[in-house]
N, C-alpha and C positions, 0 to 999 in steps of 0.2 A: 796362793800366797796371801795370807791375811796380815794386814799391817795395823798397828795402833800407834798413835802419836799425833803430831801436828799435820793436818791435811791441808794442802795448799793447791788452789787452782792455778792455771797458767797466769791468770791475772794477778793472783797473790804473789807469784814469783818475781814480779817487778820490784817488790820490796827486798828481795834477796839477791837479785842479779842485776848487773848493768845492761843486760841484753833487752831488746825490745822487738816487737813485731814477730816476723817469721823466725827470728833467731832464738826465740823461746820455744824449744821443740816439744817438751812434755805436755800432756793434757793435765796431769796432776802429779804432785809429789807428796809423799808422806815421810816426815822426819820422825825417827824413832824417839821414844821418850827420853832416852839417854843422850840423844843428839849425835850418836856415832854412826848412824846408817840412814840411808834414804832409799825409798822405793818409788819409781815412776811408772806410770801407765800411759802408753802412747799408741794411738791408732789414727792413721791418716787416710781418710776416705778419698776417692777420686775427685770429689768436688770440695775438698777441704777449704772452708771459708777463710782460713788464715794464710793460705798460699804456701803451705809447707810441702806441697808436692814437688817443689823445686829440688828437694833433697832426695828425690827418687830417680830411678832409671829403668830402662827395659832390661829384662834378664836374658834376652835373646829368644824368648819364646812368647813374647807379647804380654808378659806380666810385669806389673809395676812393683819394684823392690827398692829397698833403701840403698843409696850409695854408701858403701861400707864405711868410709871415713866419718860420715855424719852419725853413724851409730856410736862412734867414739865421742862425738860431741854430745850425744844424748846421755852417754855414761857420765861425762863431765858435769852436765847439768843436773844429774842425779846426786852428785857428790859435792859440788861447789857450794850449794846453799848451806851445807852443814857448817861451813866456816864463815859465812857471810856476815853475820852480826859481829863476830869477834874482829874480823878485818875492818868492818865499817868504823869501829872505834878508832882505828889507826888511819882512816881515810884511804884504805887500800881495797883492792879486789884480787881475787884469785886469778892466776895466769898459769898456763901449762909450762912445765919444765921438761917432763919426759913422759912418754907412754911406752910401756914395755910388755913383752910376753903376750902379744895380742893373738888370739886364735878365734876364727869364725868358721863354724861348721857348715854354713849354708847362706845363701842369699835370703833376706827376710822380707816377706811381703809387707807393703806399707798398710794395706787395708786389713791387717791382723794385729791384735793387741800385742805390743812388745812390753814386757815387764823388765825394767832395769833395776838392779840392786847394787848399791855402792856402800862400802863400809870403810871407815877410817881405821887403818891397821896400825899406823904409828905416826908419831910426830917427830920430825928431825930438824931441830933448830927452826929456821923460818919456812920449812917445807912440810907438807902434809902428804902422806902416802895413802892411796885409796885402792881397795880391791873392788873390781867391777865385773859384774856378770849381767847377761841379758837372757831372757827366757821367752819362749813362745809355747803356749799350751803346757807349761810345766817342764818343757825340755830346755836345757841350757844350750844356747847357741853361740854365745860369745863369752870370752874371758879375757881380762886384761888387768894391768896395774897402771895407775896414774900417779905421777909425782907432780904436785902443784906448789908453786911459790906464790908470791904476791907482789903487787906493784901499785903505785899511786897513779890514778888516771891522769893527773897533771903531768907526771913524768912521761907516760905513754904519749900524750898529746904533744910533748915537746920534741919528740923524735924528728930528725931531719929527713925529708924525702930525698931519695937518690934516684935520679932518672937515668935511663939508658939514652945517651946523647944521640946515637945513630942506630936506627933499626936496620938490621941486615938479616941475611939468611932467608930460608924458605918459609913462607906463610903456610900454616897448617889449617886445613879445613876442619871445622868443628864437627864432632860426631853427631849422628842423629839419634843415638840411643840414650842421650841425657840432654838436659837443657844446656844450650851453648855456654851460658854463663858459668856452668859447673865444670867446664874444661879449662884447666889452668896452665895451658901451654899455648903460646902464640906462634913461635917460629923455631925451626930447627937450624942451628948454626953450624954444627959440625958432627960428623959420625965417623966411627972407626970400627968396622965390622970385625976385624981381626982381634981387636981388644974388647969388643962388645960394649963400646961406649957411645953415648950421644950427649951433645950439649945443646940446650934449648934456651929460649928466653920467654919471659912473661912480664906484662905490665898490668898491675892491679888497677882497674879503672875506677875513677871516682864515682861513677854512676852504677857500679856493680850493685845488684839487688841486696847483697848482704851488708853493704856499708851502713845504711841508716840504723840498723839494730845491733851493730857490734863494733865499737860501742858508740852510743849517741854523742857522748862528750869527748870521745877520743877514738876516732875510727881506726881500726886496724883489721887486717886479714885474719880470719879465724885460723887457729893453729892447724886444725884438721884439714883445711884446704891445702896447706903446704904438703901434708902427707899425701893427699890426693894428687897434687901436682907431680910428685915423684912417680906415682903410679901412671899418670897420663903420659909422661915422658918415656917411661919404661915400656909401655905398651906400644908406643910409636916406634921405639927402637926394635922391639920384637917384630913388628910388621916389616920394617925396613930390612932387617937381617934374615927374614924368611924363617923364623923359628916357629915350629908348629905346636909344641907342647907348653908346659908350664915354665915359668922363669923365676929365678931368684935375683933380687935387685938390691944393690947398694946405691945410695944417692945423696946428694946434698943440694941445697939452694944457697946461693951467696950473692952478695951485692957487687956492683961494679967496682968497689974499692977492694974486693976480695974477702971481706969479712963474712963469716958463716951466719946463716939464718936458721937452717935446720939440717940435721944429719939423720938419715934413715939407714938402718942396717937389717939385712936379711929379710926383705919383704918378698913373700911368696905369692905369685899371681898365676892363676890357671885359666884356660879358656873354658867358657860355658856357652850353651845355646849356639847362636850364630857367630861363633868365634869372638865372643865378647869377654872382657876380663872379669875375674872374681878374685878379690884379695882374700886369701885364706889364712894368712898369718903375717905378722911383722914382729921381729925381735925387739927393735928399739927405734923410737922416734925422739930425738933430743932437740929441743927448741932453744935457740941461742938469742934470737933477736926478732922483733915484730916487723911485719910488712905493713906500710901505710898506703892508703889510696894515692896513686901516682907513682909509687915505687916501681922501678924496673929491676928485675932480678934474673939471674942465670940459674938454670936447672941442669945439673950434671948427673947422669946415671950410668951405672955399669951393670950389665945383665949377663946372665948365663942360663942355659937350659937346665932344668932340673926334673 
């Protein structure tokens, strides 16, 4: 895949993104001459000097692969810079509104070059729609669509933190197949096997390794980590309900006051390797509200075997 246009290193991307440090995932980005598409190239070695290995996991066979949700973030960082200069004039940044029609054909090795391609397909009032694909060795391995809105960092920073006043439920041991900080469920509060439901809680810690770079002036939890949190809760439900095969998941994250943060519909997760999860598709992830460091949230999932 040959690209012509404006070529940006990851250092250059600091002028286009509010992200910093490990939160800038790509090695480089090329913005097309018409400004409507971007292509990233990313390869993360085992000794990555930028510390991006935190976004990887064990595939169950001893290989280091991408945590699927962060491939979604890589696609976002391929497309968001296309609107950066326009939004900067309004003192705003791009924020996720929805990710839909996600399909991933396989787990992707971190130490292999991933080529991301994102194209603006339409503008809808204050929203921008991107078509996103990822390739390895010329083979398409991911497809999705992203709807992005915008917000002022000052407004994000003004959001009020909501704490969970009393922690209850069963504390969950962090898995050993990914960095403990990349597991976004703390406690199981309630289960109903007959209904296939599980309720969990999570507190986003102020010292989480992703806080300094997302965003430095208005810290909030990356949207894709909310998607990942639904997957973590669903896989815990699968284990508790003794389901052996793949599962279909609907879920939501909400605040102690009951207001929605994210809704996930028809997320398909299958077992691989040593019975570890692989997200193969998700129909829709709709983002309603950000999570700030210190926020306590509830994660509710409904699963069924598929």
